[in-house]
C-alpha positions as CSV (number, residue, x, y, z in Angstrom):
1,X,19.4,8.0,28.5
2,X,21.3,5.0,27.2
3,X,23.7,5.6,24.3
4,X,22.6,4.0,21.0
5,X,25.4,2.6,18.9
6,X,25.5,2.2,15.1
7,X,25.3,-1.5,15.5
8,X,22.0,-1.2,17.4
9,X,20.4,0.5,14.5
10,X,21.6,-1.4,11.5
11,X,22.8,-4.9,12.5
12,X,21.0,-6.5,15.4
13,X,22.8,-9.4,17.2
14,X,26.3,-8.6,16.1
15,X,28.9,-9.3,18.7
16,X,31.1,-6.4,19.8
17,X,34.8,-6.8,18.9
18,X,37.2,-8.2,21.5
19,X,39.7,-5.9,23.2
20,X,42.6,-5.0,20.9
21,X,45.5,-7.5,21.1
22,X,48.2,-4.8,21.0
23,X,47.1,-3.7,24.5
24,X,48.4,-7.0,25.9
25,X,51.1,-7.8,23.3
26,X,54.8,-8.0,24.0
27,X,57.2,-5.1,24.4
28,X,58.5,-5.2,20.8
29,X,57.2,-2.0,19.1
30,X,57.2,-3.6,15.6
31,X,55.2,-6.6,16.8
32,X,52.8,-4.3,18.6
33,X,52.3,-2.2,15.4
34,X,51.7,-5.4,13.3
35,X,49.1,-6.7,15.8
36,X,47.5,-3.3,16.0
37,X,47.1,-3.2,12.2
38,X,45.7,-6.8,12.1
39,X,43.2,-6.0,14.9
40,X,42.0,-2.8,13.2
41,X,41.4,-4.7,10.0
42,X,39.5,-7.4,11.9
43,X,37.4,-4.9,13.7
44,X,36.6,-3.1,10.5
45,X,35.4,-6.3,8.9
46,X,33.3,-7.2,12.0
47,X,31.7,-3.8,12.1
48,X,31.4,-3.7,8.3
49,X,31.2,-1.0,5.7
50,X,27.8,-1.3,3.9
51,X,28.3,-0.9,0.2
52,X,25.3,-0.7,-2.2
53,X,25.7,0.5,-5.8
54,X,27.1,4.1,-5.7
55,X,27.0,4.8,-1.9
56,X,29.0,3.7,1.1
57,X,28.2,4.0,4.7
58,X,31.5,4.2,6.6
59,X,31.1,2.6,10.0
60,X,34.6,3.6,11.2
61,X,33.4,7.2,12.0
62,X,33.3,7.8,15.8
63,X,29.9,7.5,17.3
64,X,30.3,10.9,18.8
65,X,30.1,12.4,15.3
66,X,26.6,10.9,14.7
67,X,23.3,11.5,16.4
68,X,20.2,9.3,16.7
69,X,16.9,11.1,16.4
70,X,13.3,9.8,16.4
71,X,10.8,11.0,13.8
72,X,7.3,10.1,14.9
73,X,5.2,8.2,15.8
74,X,3.3,11.5,16.2
75,X,4.5,13.5,13.3
76,X,2.4,15.1,10.5
77,X,4.7,14.0,7.8
78,X,4.8,10.2,8.6
79,X,1.3,9.7,7.2
80,X,0.2,7.9,10.4
81,X,1.8,6.5,13.5
82,X,5.1,5.5,11.8
83,X,8.3,6.0,13.8
84,X,11.7,6.4,12.1
85,X,14.9,5.9,14.0
86,X,17.3,8.1,12.0
87,X,21.1,8.2,12.3
88,X,22.4,11.6,11.3
89,X,25.9,12.8,10.5
90,X,25.3,16.5,10.5
91,X,22.4,16.9,8.0
92,X,23.2,13.7,6.2
93,X,21.0,10.6,6.9
94,X,23.3,7.6,7.3
95,X,20.8,4.9,8.4
96,X,17.1,4.6,8.9
97,X,15.1,2.0,10.9
98,X,11.3,2.1,10.4
99,X,9.5,1.0,13.6
100,X,5.9,0.0,13.2
101,X,3.1,-1.6,15.4
102,X,1.6,1.6,17.0
103,X,-1.7,1.0,15.1
104,X,-2.0,-2.7,15.5
105,X,-5.7,-3.7,15.8
106,X,-5.6,-7.5,15.3
107,X,-7.8,-7.5,12.2
108,X,-6.5,-10.8,11.0
109,X,-7.3,-12.5,14.3
110,X,-10.7,-10.8,14.4
111,X,-11.5,-12.3,11.0
112,X,-11.5,-15.7,12.7
113,X,-14.5,-14.7,14.8
114,X,-16.6,-13.2,12.0
115,X,-18.6,-15.1,9.4
116,X,-17.5,-15.0,5.8
117,X,-20.3,-12.5,5.1
118,X,-19.3,-10.3,8.0
119,X,-15.6,-10.3,7.0
120,X,-16.0,-7.4,4.6
121,X,-16.8,-5.0,7.5
122,X,-13.4,-6.0,8.9
123,X,-11.0,-5.9,5.9
124,X,-12.4,-2.6,4.5
125,X,-10.8,-0.8,7.4
126,X,-7.2,-1.9,6.7
127,X,-6.2,0.3,3.8
128,X,-8.8,3.0,4.6
129,X,-7.9,5.0,1.5
130,X,-8.7,2.0,-0.7
131,X,-11.5,0.2,1.2
132,X,-13.1,-1.2,-2.0
133,X,-9.9,-2.9,-3.0
134,X,-9.7,-4.7,0.4
135,X,-13.3,-5.8,0.0
136,X,-12.7,-7.0,-3.6
137,X,-9.6,-9.0,-2.7
138,X,-11.3,-10.7,0.3
139,X,-14.5,-11.5,-1.7
140,X,-12.5,-13.0,-4.6
141,X,-10.7,-15.3,-2.1
142,X,-14.0,-16.4,-0.6
143,X,-15.6,-17.0,-4.0
144,X,-12.6,-19.0,-5.1
145,X,-13.2,-21.4,-2.2
146,X,-16.9,-21.4,-2.9
147,X,-16.5,-22.0,-6.6
148,X,-19.4,-19.6,-7.4
149,X,-19.8,-17.6,-10.6
150,X,-20.3,-13.9,-10.4
151,X,-22.7,-12.2,-12.9
152,X,-21.0,-9.9,-15.5
153,X,-22.8,-6.8,-14.2
154,X,-21.5,-7.5,-10.7
155,X,-18.0,-7.8,-12.1
156,X,-18.3,-4.6,-14.1
157,X,-19.6,-2.7,-11.0
158,X,-16.6,-4.0,-9.0
159,X,-14.2,-2.7,-11.7
160,X,-16.0,0.6,-11.9
161,X,-15.8,1.2,-8.1
162,X,-12.3,0.0,-7.6
163,X,-10.8,2.1,-10.4
164,X,-12.6,5.1,-9.1
165,X,-11.2,4.2,-5.7
166,X,-7.7,4.0,-7.2
167,X,-8.2,7.6,-8.6
168,X,-9.3,8.9,-5.2
169,X,-6.3,7.2,-3.5
170,X,-3.8,8.6,-5.9
171,X,-5.3,12.0,-5.5
172,X,-4.7,11.8,-1.8
173,X,-1.1,10.6,-2.4
174,X,-0.4,13.5,-4.8
175,X,-2.1,16.0,-2.5
176,X,-0.2,15.0,0.6
177,X,3.1,14.7,-1.3
178,X,2.7,18.3,-2.4
179,X,1.8,19.4,1.1
180,X,4.8,17.7,2.6
181,X,7.2,19.4,0.3
182,X,5.5,22.8,0.4
183,X,3.1,22.8,-2.5
184,X,0.0,23.7,-0.5
185,X,-2.1,24.4,-3.5
186,X,-1.8,20.7,-4.5
187,X,-3.2,19.7,-1.2
188,X,-6.4,21.8,-1.8
189,X,-6.8,20.7,-5.4
190,X,-6.3,17.0,-4.7
191,X,-8.9,16.9,-2.0
192,X,-11.3,19.0,-4.0
193,X,-11.4,16.4,-6.8
194,X,-11.4,13.5,-4.4
195,X,-14.6,14.9,-3.0
196,X,-16.4,14.2,-6.3
197,X,-15.6,10.5,-6.0
198,X,-16.5,10.2,-2.3
199,X,-19.9,11.9,-3.0
200,X,-20.6,9.2,-5.7
201,X,-19.5,6.5,-3.3
202,X,-21.9,7.8,-0.7
203,X,-24.7,7.9,-3.2
204,X,-23.9,4.3,-4.3
205,X,-23.0,2.5,-1.0
206,X,-24.4,4.8,1.7
207,X,-20.9,5.6,3.0
208,X,-17.9,7.8,2.0
209,X,-15.4,5.2,3.3
210,X,-15.4,1.7,4.7
211,X,-18.3,0.6,2.6
212,X,-18.7,-3.1,2.9
213,X,-20.3,-2.9,-0.5
214,X,-18.3,-5.5,-2.5
215,X,-19.3,-8.8,-0.8
216,X,-18.8,-12.6,-1.5
217,X,-21.3,-13.3,-4.3
218,X,-21.4,-9.9,-5.9
219,X,-22.2,-6.4,-4.6
220,X,-24.7,-5.3,-1.9
221,X,-27.0,-3.3,-4.3
222,X,-27.3,-2.1,-7.9
223,X,-26.0,1.2,-9.1
224,X,-28.2,4.2,-8.2
225,X,-30.4,6.1,-10.7
226,X,-28.4,8.7,-12.6
227,X,-25.0,7.0,-12.0
228,X,-23.9,7.5,-15.6
229,X,-24.3,11.2,-15.3
230,X,-22.4,11.2,-12.0
231,X,-19.5,9.2,-13.5
232,X,-19.4,11.3,-16.6
233,X,-19.0,14.4,-14.5
234,X,-16.2,12.8,-12.5
235,X,-14.3,11.9,-15.7
236,X,-14.7,15.4,-17.2
237,X,-13.8,17.3,-14.1
238,X,-10.9,15.2,-12.9
239,X,-9.4,15.1,-16.5
240,X,-9.6,18.9,-16.6
241,X,-8.0,19.1,-13.1
242,X,-5.1,16.9,-14.2
243,X,-4.1,19.7,-16.5
244,X,-4.0,22.1,-13.6
245,X,-1.8,19.6,-11.7
246,X,0.6,19.5,-14.7
247,X,0.8,23.3,-14.9
248,X,1.4,23.5,-11.1
249,X,4.1,20.7,-10.7
250,X,5.4,19.0,-13.8
251,X,7.9,21.7,-14.8
252,X,8.0,23.6,-11.5
253,X,11.7,24.1,-10.8
254,X,11.2,24.0,-7.0
255,X,9.2,20.8,-7.2
256,X,11.7,19.1,-9.6
257,X,14.6,20.3,-7.4
258,X,13.0,18.6,-4.3
259,X,12.0,15.4,-6.1
260,X,14.4,14.6,-8.9
261,X,17.3,12.3,-7.9
262,X,15.8,12.0,-4.4
263,X,14.8,8.7,-2.9
264,X,16.2,6.5,-5.7
265,X,15.6,2.8,-5.6
266,X,16.3,0.3,-8.4
267,X,14.1,-2.4,-9.8
268,X,16.4,-5.1,-8.4
269,X,16.1,-3.7,-4.9
270,X,12.3,-3.5,-5.3
271,X,12.2,-7.2,-6.2
272,X,14.5,-8.1,-3.4
273,X,12.3,-6.4,-0.8
274,X,8.9,-7.4,-2.4
275,X,8.1,-3.8,-3.2
276,X,5.3,-3.4,-5.8
277,X,2.9,-0.9,-7.2
278,X,3.9,2.6,-8.4
279,X,7.2,2.4,-6.5
280,X,8.2,-0.6,-8.6
281,X,6.8,0.7,-11.9
282,X,8.7,4.0,-11.3
283,X,11.9,2.0,-11.8
284,X,10.8,1.0,-15.3
285,X,9.3,-2.4,-14.6
286,X,5.8,-2.8,-16.1
287,X,4.5,-5.2,-13.5
288,X,0.7,-4.7,-12.9
289,X,-1.5,-7.6,-11.7
290,X,-4.4,-6.2,-13.8
291,X,-2.4,-7.2,-16.8
292,X,-0.4,-10.2,-15.6
293,X,-3.0,-11.9,-13.4
294,X,-6.3,-10.2,-14.4
295,X,-9.4,-10.5,-12.2
296,X,-13.1,-9.5,-12.3
297,X,-13.0,-9.3,-16.1
298,X,-10.7,-6.3,-16.1
299,X,-8.8,-7.9,-19.1
300,X,-11.8,-6.8,-21.3
301,X,-10.8,-3.1,-20.9
302,X,-8.1,-1.3,-22.8
303,X,-5.5,0.5,-20.7
304,X,-1.7,0.9,-20.4
305,X,0.8,0.3,-17.6
306,X,2.5,3.5,-16.7
307,X,6.2,3.3,-15.9
308,X,9.0,5.6,-15.0
309,X,12.8,5.3,-15.5
310,X,14.8,6.7,-12.6
311,X,12.9,5.3,-9.6
312,X,13.0,8.6,-7.7
313,X,10.3,10.7,-6.0
314,X,9.5,12.6,-9.2
315,X,8.9,9.4,-11.2
316,X,6.6,8.0,-8.5
317,X,4.6,11.2,-8.7
318,X,4.5,11.0,-12.5
319,X,3.4,7.3,-12.4
320,X,0.5,8.1,-10.1
321,X,-0.7,11.0,-12.3
322,X,-0.5,8.6,-15.3
323,X,-2.4,5.9,-13.5
324,X,-5.2,8.3,-12.7
325,X,-5.6,8.9,-16.5
326,X,-5.6,5.2,-17.2
327,X,-8.1,4.4,-14.5
328,X,-10.5,7.1,-15.8
329,X,-10.0,5.4,-19.2
330,X,-11.2,2.1,-17.7
331,X,-14.1,3.8,-15.9
332,X,-15.3,5.3,-19.2
333,X,-15.2,2.0,-20.9
334,X,-17.2,0.4,-18.1
335,X,-19.7,3.2,-18.2
336,X,-20.4,2.6,-21.9
337,X,-20.4,-1.2,-21.8
338,X,-22.2,-1.9,-18.5
339,X,-24.0,-5.2,-19.0
340,X,-27.5,-5.8,-17.8
341,X,-28.5,-8.5,-15.4
342,X,-28.1,-9.4,-11.7
343,X,-25.7,-7.6,-9.4
344,X,-25.1,-10.7,-7.3
345,X,-25.0,-14.5,-7.7
346,X,-28.1,-16.5,-8.0
347,X,-26.8,-19.2,-5.6
348,X,-29.2,-18.9,-2.7
349,X,-26.8,-20.6,-0.3
350,X,-24.5,-17.7,-0.6
351,X,-26.7,-14.7,-1.6
352,X,-29.7,-13.6,0.6
353,X,-33.1,-13.5,-1.2
354,X,-34.3,-10.3,-2.7
355,X,-35.8,-7.9,-0.2
356,X,-39.3,-8.0,-1.7
357,X,-39.4,-11.7,-1.3
358,X,-39.1,-11.5,2.5
359,X,-42.6,-10.2,2.8
360,X,-44.0,-12.8,0.4
361,X,-42.3,-16.1,1.5
362,X,-41.7,-17.6,4.9
363,X,-38.9,-19.7,3.3
364,X,-37.2,-16.5,2.1
365,X,-37.5,-14.9,5.5
366,X,-35.9,-17.9,7.2
367,X,-33.2,-18.1,4.6
368,X,-32.5,-14.3,5.1
369,X,-32.3,-14.8,8.8
370,X,-29.9,-17.8,8.7
371,X,-27.5,-16.1,6.3
372,X,-27.2,-12.9,8.4
373,X,-27.0,-14.8,11.7
374,X,-25.0,-17.9,10.9
375,X,-23.5,-17.0,7.6
376,X,-22.8,-19.7,4.9
377,X,-20.4,-22.6,5.1
378,X,-17.3,-22.6,2.9
379,X,-15.7,-25.9,1.7
380,X,-12.5,-27.0,3.3
381,X,-9.5,-25.6,1.6
382,X,-7.0,-22.7,1.3
383,X,-6.4,-20.1,-1.3
384,X,-4.5,-17.0,-2.1
385,X,-5.9,-14.1,-4.2
386,X,-4.1,-11.0,-5.2
387,X,-5.2,-7.8,-6.9
388,X,-3.5,-4.6,-7.9
389,X,-4.2,-2.0,-5.2
390,X,-3.2,1.6,-5.4
391,X,-0.1,0.9,-3.4
392,X,0.8,-2.4,-5.0
393,X,0.0,-6.1,-4.7
394,X,-2.8,-6.6,-2.2
395,X,-3.2,-10.3,-1.3
396,X,-5.6,-12.4,0.8
397,X,-4.6,-15.8,2.1
398,X,-7.7,-17.6,3.4
399,X,-8.1,-21.0,5.1
400,X,-11.5,-22.7,5.6
401,X,-12.2,-25.7,7.9
402,X,-15.7,-26.1,6.5
403,X,-17.4,-23.9,9.0
404,X,-19.0,-20.5,8.6
405,X,-15.9,-18.6,9.8
406,X,-12.3,-18.6,8.4
407,X,-9.8,-20.7,10.3
408,X,-7.1,-18.3,9.2
409,X,-6.9,-15.1,7.2
410,X,-3.7,-13.3,6.3
411,X,-3.3,-10.1,4.3
412,X,-0.3,-9.4,2.1
413,X,-0.3,-5.6,2.6
414,X,1.6,-3.6,0.0
415,X,2.4,-0.7,2.4
416,X,4.1,-3.1,4.8
417,X,6.5,-4.2,2.1
418,X,7.0,-0.8,0.6
419,X,8.2,0.7,3.9
420,X,11.2,-1.6,3.6
421,X,12.4,0.7,0.9
422,X,13.0,3.6,3.3
423,X,16.5,2.5,4.5
424,X,17.6,2.2,0.8
425,X,16.0,5.4,-0.4
426,X,17.1,7.6,2.4
427,X,20.7,6.5,2.9
428,X,23.2,9.3,2.4
429,X,20.4,11.8,1.6
430,X,19.7,15.1,3.3
431,X,17.4,15.0,6.3
432,X,15.2,17.6,4.5
433,X,14.4,14.9,1.9
434,X,13.0,12.5,4.5
435,X,9.4,13.7,4.2
436,X,9.6,13.5,0.4
437,X,10.7,9.9,0.5
438,X,7.9,8.9,2.9
439,X,5.2,10.7,1.0
440,X,6.3,9.1,-2.3
441,X,5.7,5.6,-0.9
442,X,2.1,6.7,0.0
443,X,2.0,4.4,3.1
444,X,-1.2,3.7,5.0
445,X,-0.5,2.6,8.5
446,X,-3.7,0.7,8.9
447,X,-2.5,-1.4,6.0
448,X,0.9,-1.9,7.7
449,X,-0.1,-2.9,11.2
450,X,-3.5,-4.5,10.8
């Protein structure tokens, strides 16, 4: 097994220092000592000591005193096929290199072979814990190129479903964070409440996950009968469950001891690495695209941006709990103000005809057949649309050449950017804190590799 040096892990492409000059210098001992000192200084500069805020990684320690270990890609605490190359000095983590690509499925390339209507079945599988957010972001990008207007009821349904999806995603994040640190009760409670939302999704869309329900032009169908009672029960039961979570974790000394002051990252470091979502807001920065760049009429609803102050694992947990409360607040407002009308656009070039019309009109049948076989053509152009996903800024860059399929689609995935925080968060921490740092980022590897 080849020996891995420190340089291999942290700085790729750095040339190794030349042989020391004092080995070939003259016989004068004073001159030799002077050359030796100058060479050591030069070597130290070449190898570098990485200084960031209040921690220093000293690269002058002998490689024999450090050990390189691999965590993953098959590891229950990496939340998917994530591999970490960790450099340890005893039990202290000195450097971390996230290695990705084990789940690459080529979804962005696949999008070029699918019609704009079929694209929703593709993107919904990227962030599989927030499929409705993927569908919404993609649909908004297509609609921006088409220039179509979405009915108010369709927009309200989109907000209702995506905010419930945010709640279910944050419940998984809190549940798995608790499980990784040893709070097994939190795992059971989080998935118990999430089941309420998944049952409502199944009743509404026909599927628990990967719905393909939010589509260009609106949504696939109207809300089912009795949806208000279902949503009201979700709000009541999850609000009550949040109190149980608070009793279980908020002041728990073991939980606080494992999360406070662990995995700290500053707002400046988040901005430098493009890190968004709860990880950024836990540092105290109130950046939320629902407020700064609103979409789907979400600006009509009253809610607050939840922030932390320390930027550690504990604050990221607190931000997600607060965001669950705020999302339920939005859902309740949508429930009481749901407008009447159509659930999809009336533009028949984009939207298929109503199902009952197919049996009545030959033109409707032909139109239905052409949309579902050939799709619809999108004007030439390019656009970028971003929304606030559960993990941060989710963006879709779309290029159309005027045909029925995208010329190019690229997704700005929040989990991909957020993983860049691991080397900062874990430097000079205990190896026991590794799983806490990973869980606090809430990464979804389908979102990273695509």
